[in-house]
N, C-alpha and C positions, 0 to 999 in steps of 0.2 A: 848407452852401452850397445855395441853392435851385437846383433843376434847371429848365432851360427846358422849357416845355410842348412836347410833341411836335406837330409839324404833322400835320394829318389826312392820311392816305394818299390819294394821287391815285387817282381811279377807274381801274380796269383798262381798258386799251384793248380795244375789241371784238375778239374772236377772229376772224381772217379766215376767211371761208367757203371751202370747196373751190371751186376755179375751175370744175370740171366742173358743180357745182350752180348756180353763178352763170350760166354760159353756158346751161345747160338752161332756167333760169327766164326767160331773155330770148330764147327762140326760136332757140337755136343750131341751125344746119343739120346734117343727118345727116353723120356722119363717114365718109369713104371708107375702106373696109377691104379688105385683100387676102383671098385665099381662106382662108388659115389663120386670119386674124382673124375672118372671118365664121363659120367653124366653131366657133371658141372662143366667139364671141358667142352662137351657137345653144345651145351647151352651158350657158353661163351663164344664158340665158333659161329653159332647161328646169329647171335646178336652182333658180332663183329662183321659178318657178311651183310647184315641189314644196314649197319653204319656205312660200310664201304659203298654199298649201292646208293644210299642217300647222298653221300658226299660226291660220288662220281656223277650222279645225275645232276646235282646242283652245279658242279663245275662245268659239265658238258653243256647244260642249258645256258649258263652265263656266257660261255665261249661262243655259242651259236648266236646269242643275242648281240654280243659285241661285233661279231662278223657281219650280221645283218644290219644292225642299227647304225654302226659307226663306219663300216667299210662297204656298205651297200652290197653285201654278199660277194665281194670281190676278194677271193682267196689270195690272189697274187699281191694285191695291195696290202692285205693283212700281214703277209710274210715279208713285205718290204721293210727292211731295217731302217730306212730313212725317216720313218715316223712323221709323215707330212700331214697327218690328220690332227687338227687342233684339240679336239675332245680327247683323243687317244693320248696325246702328249700330256694333257693335263691329268688324266687318270694315272699315267705312269709316274708323273711328278708327285701325286698325292699318295701313291701306294705305300703302305706301311706307316702312314701317318694317322692323325686323329680323325680325318674325314674319310679315309679309305683304309680300313683295318685288315687288308689282305696284302700279302707280299707282292713285290713286283714279279717274282718268279711265278707265283700262281696266276697272276694277271697274264703274263706272256704265255704260259703253258695252256691256259684256257683258250686263248685266241688261236695259238698255233695248232692245237689239236683240232679245233673246229675247222680251221682252214685246210688242214691236211685231210680231214674227213670229207670235205667237199671235193677235194681234188683227186683223192685216191679211191677209184671205183673198184674196191677189192673187198670181198666179204671177210677175209681173214683179218685184214687191217681193221675193218669196222668192228669185228667181234672182239678185238683185243681190248683189255681193260685200259683205262686212262693212265694208270701208273706205269705200265710197260710201254704205252705209246710215248709218254713223256721221255722215257729213257732212250727211245729210238730217235727222238727228234734231232740230236746232233748229227745224224747221218745226212740230213739236209735235203736230198733229192727224193722226189716221189717214188721213183723206181727202186731206189735203194731201201726206202722205208717199206715198200710193199714186199720186197724179197726178205728183208729182215723180219718183218712181221710173220711171214710164212715159216721162217726158220724157228722163231720163238714159239709159234703155235705148234709146229711139228714136234719139237722136243720138249714142249711144255715147260719152258724155262721159267724159273722164278724171277723176281725182280733183281735179286743179286746175280743170278746167272745171265739175265739180259744185260745188266750193266757191264759185266765182264766181256760178254760177246761184243758189245758196242766198242768197248775199249780196245779189244783185239782188232776189230775192223779199222778203227782210226789209227792204231799203232802201225798197221801194215802200210798205211799211206803217209806215215810220218806226221800224223795229226793228233797224236795223243795229247790230252789236255795237260797244261802246265801244272806241275805239282805245287800246291799251296801249302807251305810248311813253315812254321816258326819253331823256335827252340822249345817253348812250352809245349807245343803240339807234339814235337818229336819226343820230348821226355814223357809226355802222356802216353804215346803209342808204345814206347819201350816198357813203361810201367804196366800197361795193360797186358802186354805180352808176358812180362815176368809174372804177373798175377795169374795168368791163364795156365802157364806151363811150368812155372818155377817153384811150385809148392811141393812139400814132402809127399802129399797125397798123390800128386801127378807122377812123381818119381816112383812111388810104390806101385801105381797102376801100370807104368811103363815096364817095371820089373816083371809084373804078371803077364803083360801082353807079349813080352819077349818069348815066353814059352808057348804062345798060342799061334804064332805065325812062322812061316818057313824062313830059311836063311836069306832068300832073295828079298822078301819084304822087310826083314830087319835091316839089311844093308841099304835098301832104298830109304828107309826112315832115318837111318844114321847119316846117310849122305845129305839128306835134306837139312838135318840139324847142323851138320858141318858147314854147309853153304850159308845157313843163317848166321852162324858164328863168324864166318869170314866177312859177311856183309856188315855185321855190327862192329867188327874190328876195324873195317875201313872207315866207318862213320866216326868211331871214337878217335882214330888217328887223324882224320880230317879236322875234327873239333879241337884237338890238342895242338895242331900245327899252327905256327905263327904266320900272320899276314893273311 
């Protein structure tokens, strides 16, 4: 007796993101804390800074070792994408596997930051943390990295602000990164947005905010919402169109 072909499994629903992350990414206001909570927060911040320092020191040390041991302190060779060093190619091949449990991204970032540190004789670049240095790497050229580091330091940009700054620079040159999007990811983004601003509590808060700002600010906010509605409408129309 012939068996019926199995139906293809439905794509997994996007895993909901933590609410705290969603709120933080949408400009959530600072949370009011009591004295005990403020003390706990300060301790958490101290321990987090210790962790950041340890991780950054380890990544920086590893990158410098890679640069010296594998590339003979030749920063130009380390930045050469042709990858003609046998040991380096084998490390990249193993990255993310059972014998090298760090990602290829981390491997490349450690080496590239070390190479740029060697080439860029600028105290502002050197003083920038590894996380923001990584975000500046797509700019590519030493001079641009130096100028960008000075801008980031001058305005004390966060990592999110640094990412947007770099995207803006690349977009001006027509080099904006390609958008990586699938239908499940699109649905997930829309659901996250709906979760963030679509609740009755948010509508109630907007009603209260309406009386706290002037007419110009209200119109600005309303126009932004209208623009978002138009964008979502175009996306929905595209998805429903044939072919």
